BAVEXVO-79353 format. One record per residue (C-alpha): residue number from 1; chain; residue in three letters; x, y, z. Coordinates in nm, 4 decimals. Each point is the difference from the previous one (the first is absolute). Layout:
REM BAVEXVO-79353
pos,unit,code,c1,c2,c3
NUM,A,ALA,X,Y,Z
...
REM end
This chain:
REM BAVEXVO-79353
pos,unit,code,c1,c2,c3
1,A,MET,10.1941,9.5483,7.3481
2,A,GLU,0.1676,-0.2201,0.2589
3,A,VAL,0.3604,-0.1008,-0.0542
4,A,GLU,0.0830,-0.3292,0.1664
5,A,LYS,0.3582,-0.0884,0.0830
6,A,ILE,0.1339,-0.3122,-0.1704
7,A,ARG,0.0646,-0.2865,0.2403
8,A,TYR,0.2634,-0.2471,-0.1056
9,A,PRO,-0.0007,-0.3602,0.1264
10,A,HIS,0.2585,-0.0835,0.2663
11,A,VAL,0.0801,0.3678,0.0574
12,A,TYR,-0.0567,0.1121,0.3566
13,A,ASP,-0.0776,0.3672,0.0549
14,A,SER,0.0311,0.0842,0.3694
15,A,GLN,-0.1822,0.3305,-0.0535
16,A,ALA,-0.3015,-0.1461,-0.1854
17,A,GLU,-0.1943,-0.1071,0.3086
18,A,ALA,0.0888,0.3200,0.1821
19,A,ARG,-0.1349,0.2041,-0.2919
20,A,GLU,-0.3269,-0.1947,0.0152
21,A,THR,-0.0607,0.0457,0.3735
22,A,SER,0.1523,0.3391,0.0724
23,A,ALA,-0.0513,0.3596,-0.1002
24,A,PHE,0.1727,0.3281,0.0609
25,A,ILE,-0.1910,0.2968,0.1367
26,A,ALA,0.1933,0.3225,0.0505
27,A,GLY,0.3214,-0.2010,-0.0120
28,A,ALA,-0.1062,-0.2399,0.2770
29,A,LYS,-0.0332,-0.3704,-0.0793
30,A,MET,-0.3433,-0.1432,0.0757
31,A,ILE,-0.0886,-0.3714,0.0159
32,A,LEU,-0.3326,-0.0704,-0.1682
33,A,PRO,-0.2513,-0.2603,0.1211
34,A,GLU,-0.0777,-0.3245,-0.1787
35,A,GLY,-0.2666,0.0029,-0.2685
36,A,ILE,0.0969,0.3307,-0.1582
37,A,GLN,-0.0439,0.0655,-0.3696
38,A,ARG,0.2760,0.1981,-0.1650
39,A,GLU,-0.0136,0.1660,-0.3416
40,A,ASN,0.3074,0.1641,-0.1507
41,A,THR,-0.0277,0.2257,-0.3029
42,A,LYS,0.2391,0.2442,-0.1624
43,A,LEU,-0.1867,0.2871,0.1657
44,A,TYR,-0.0816,-0.1313,0.3454
45,A,GLU,0.0005,-0.2880,0.2429
46,A,GLU,-0.3295,-0.1015,0.1604
47,A,VAL,-0.0262,-0.2202,0.3067
48,A,ARG,-0.3435,-0.1266,0.1044
49,A,ILE,-0.0166,-0.1127,0.3608
50,A,PRO,-0.2975,-0.2241,0.0814
51,A,TYR,-0.2550,0.1192,0.2533
52,A,SER,0.0474,-0.1603,0.3388
53,A,GLU,-0.2890,-0.0833,0.2263
54,A,PRO,-0.0069,0.1847,0.3331
55,A,MET,0.1004,-0.2012,0.3014
56,A,PRO,-0.2956,-0.1496,0.1844
57,A,VAL,-0.1154,0.1856,0.3069
58,A,GLY,0.1760,-0.1400,0.3045
59,A,PHE,-0.1965,-0.1034,0.3049
60,A,GLU,0.1531,0.2890,0.1971
61,A,GLU,-0.1044,0.2530,-0.2660
62,A,LYS,-0.3432,0.1366,0.0709
63,A,PRO,-0.1388,0.3019,-0.1830
64,A,VAL,-0.0649,0.3051,0.2152
65,A,TYR,-0.3514,0.1338,-0.0522
66,A,ILE,-0.0558,0.3727,0.0470
67,A,GLN,-0.3166,-0.0663,0.2040
68,A,ASP,0.2211,-0.1745,0.2584
69,A,LEU,0.2176,0.3097,0.0547
70,A,ASP,-0.0579,0.2576,0.2704
71,A,GLU,-0.1881,0.3245,-0.0709
72,A,ILE,0.3075,0.1856,-0.1291
73,A,GLY,0.0940,-0.2782,-0.2409
74,A,GLN,-0.3553,-0.0287,-0.1295
75,A,LEU,-0.0232,0.3742,-0.0637
76,A,ALA,0.3357,0.0172,-0.1781
77,A,PHE,-0.0657,-0.3036,-0.2198
78,A,LYS,-0.3642,0.0846,-0.0742
79,A,GLY,-0.1055,-0.1491,-0.3319
80,A,MET,0.2396,-0.2936,0.0235
81,A,LYS,-0.1208,-0.3477,0.0915
82,A,ARG,0.3308,-0.1530,0.1098
83,A,LEU,0.3750,0.0375,-0.0153
84,A,ASN,0.1806,-0.1940,-0.2709
85,A,ARG,0.2322,-0.2928,0.0651
86,A,ILE,0.3246,0.1895,0.0663
87,A,GLN,-0.1815,0.2629,0.2088
88,A,SER,-0.1655,-0.2724,0.2063
89,A,ILE,0.3343,-0.1746,0.0564
90,A,VAL,0.1656,0.3152,0.1401
91,A,PHE,-0.3142,0.1377,0.1676
92,A,GLU,0.0870,-0.0974,0.3571
93,A,THR,0.3436,0.1635,-0.0159
94,A,ALA,-0.1134,0.3105,-0.1909
95,A,TYR,-0.3191,0.0727,0.1940
96,A,ASN,0.0821,-0.1149,0.3519
97,A,THR,0.3751,0.0440,0.0594
98,A,ASN,0.2750,0.2605,-0.0208
99,A,GLU,0.2298,-0.2432,-0.1813
100,A,ASN,0.1929,0.1203,-0.3046
101,A,MET,-0.1040,-0.1529,-0.3305
102,A,LEU,0.1551,-0.0273,-0.3449
103,A,ILE,-0.2555,-0.0856,-0.2666
104,A,CYS,0.1261,-0.0977,-0.3445
105,A,ALA,-0.2807,-0.0781,-0.2413
106,A,PRO,-0.0892,0.0750,-0.3616
107,A,THR,-0.2042,0.2970,-0.1134
108,A,GLY,-0.3651,-0.0485,0.0882
109,A,ALA,0.0691,-0.2482,0.2800
110,A,GLY,-0.1437,0.2257,0.2712
111,A,LYS,0.3010,0.1696,0.1588
112,A,THR,-0.1909,0.3285,0.0381
113,A,ASN,-0.2685,-0.1683,0.2091
114,A,ILE,0.2739,-0.1561,0.2135
115,A,ALA,0.1378,0.3502,0.0555
116,A,MET,-0.3541,0.1072,0.0932
117,A,LEU,-0.0154,-0.2811,0.2573
118,A,THR,0.3134,0.1389,0.1678
119,A,VAL,-0.1433,0.3532,-0.0097
120,A,LEU,-0.3191,-0.1261,0.1633
121,A,HIS,0.2058,-0.1753,0.2673
122,A,GLU,0.1570,0.3340,0.0930
123,A,ILE,-0.3373,0.1784,-0.0049
124,A,ARG,-0.1448,-0.2685,0.2285
125,A,GLN,0.2776,0.0726,0.2518
126,A,HIS,-0.1471,0.3506,0.0361
127,A,PHE,-0.3686,-0.0974,0.0087
128,A,GLN,-0.1560,0.0412,0.3435
129,A,GLN,-0.3676,-0.0023,0.0942
130,A,GLY,-0.1113,0.0331,-0.3621
131,A,VAL,0.2307,0.2952,-0.0754
132,A,ILE,0.3171,0.0052,-0.2109
133,A,LYS,0.2555,0.2257,0.1708
134,A,LYS,0.1333,0.1501,-0.3259
135,A,ASN,0.2372,0.2440,0.1674
136,A,GLU,0.1971,-0.2864,0.1600
137,A,PHE,0.1510,-0.1483,-0.3177
138,A,LYS,0.1180,0.0560,-0.3579
139,A,ILE,0.0497,-0.2697,-0.2616
140,A,VAL,0.2502,0.0476,-0.2830
141,A,TYR,-0.0201,-0.2092,-0.3160
142,A,VAL,0.3161,0.0288,-0.2106
143,A,ALA,-0.0379,-0.0460,-0.3765
144,A,PRO,0.2836,-0.0097,-0.2552
145,A,MET,-0.1797,0.2054,-0.2672
146,A,LYS,-0.2230,0.3054,0.0056
147,A,ALA,-0.2680,-0.1772,-0.2061
148,A,LEU,-0.0125,-0.2852,0.2514
149,A,ALA,-0.0157,0.2497,0.2875
150,A,ALA,-0.3048,0.1615,-0.1635
151,A,GLU,-0.1634,-0.3389,-0.0611
152,A,MET,0.0552,-0.1127,0.3598
153,A,THR,-0.1256,0.3326,0.1373
154,A,ASN,-0.3200,-0.0428,-0.2000
155,A,TYR,-0.0443,-0.3636,0.1099
156,A,PHE,0.0695,0.0633,0.3689
157,A,SER,-0.2231,0.3106,-0.0028
158,A,LYS,-0.2972,-0.2002,-0.1290
159,A,ARG,0.0557,-0.2870,0.2444
160,A,LEU,0.0603,0.2198,0.3061
161,A,GLU,-0.2673,0.2641,-0.0673
162,A,PRO,-0.2701,-0.1990,0.1875
163,A,LEU,0.2289,0.0155,0.3052
164,A,GLY,0.0395,0.3775,-0.0273
165,A,ILE,0.3711,-0.0333,-0.0785
166,A,VAL,0.1479,0.2591,-0.2397
167,A,VAL,0.2778,-0.1152,-0.2339
168,A,LYS,0.2384,0.2480,-0.1659
169,A,GLU,0.2695,-0.0442,-0.2614
170,A,LEU,0.3381,0.1571,0.0666
171,A,THR,0.2691,-0.0265,-0.2667
172,A,GLY,0.3228,0.1887,-0.0548
173,A,ASP,-0.1619,0.2688,-0.2152
174,A,MET,-0.2902,0.0897,0.2303
175,A,GLN,-0.0468,0.1371,0.3477
176,A,LEU,-0.2639,-0.0434,0.2660
177,A,SER,-0.0754,0.2759,0.2446
178,A,LYS,0.0280,-0.0672,0.3723
179,A,SER,-0.3796,-0.0063,0.0299
180,A,GLU,-0.0271,-0.2515,-0.2881
181,A,ILE,0.2564,-0.2234,0.1687
182,A,LEU,-0.1930,0.0177,0.3277
183,A,ARG,-0.3242,-0.0986,-0.1794
184,A,THR,0.1526,-0.3108,-0.1599
REM end
């Protein structure tokens, strides 16, 4: 049952509009977009934010197709047709430069594949005459949680297996022997 506040004529409430277009999440004030639907009940407050259409593809945005990558990229991304929009936008920097990157994107946006692009860039630096010189480099992926470390180890292992690259997980409660470290 929704309880609606009484609005008196000629009474100005400076907070009324703010209550309609703002919300508090974890104590922080958030401004809500136009077109929202708000429902207040005694038990909860529900805010429905309308779906927004994705921005049109810009003329400078071209999807990167896996078939257009070099041999290493094609092997690592086997089974994929192309990179998604965000991956294609950052492709040149991730795959072909040593530039630092900070990627902020929602869950499922493709950040793991962007990380894979940077890993492949490093592998390509040690690829000579068809051979990956595995003893010349190590790549460390830092994850904030053990579960994520396990997930990333599994993902990178599957993607890098065709290249003969071994991926190992190392967290605070496990140890790798010297020979295991040398093989990774």
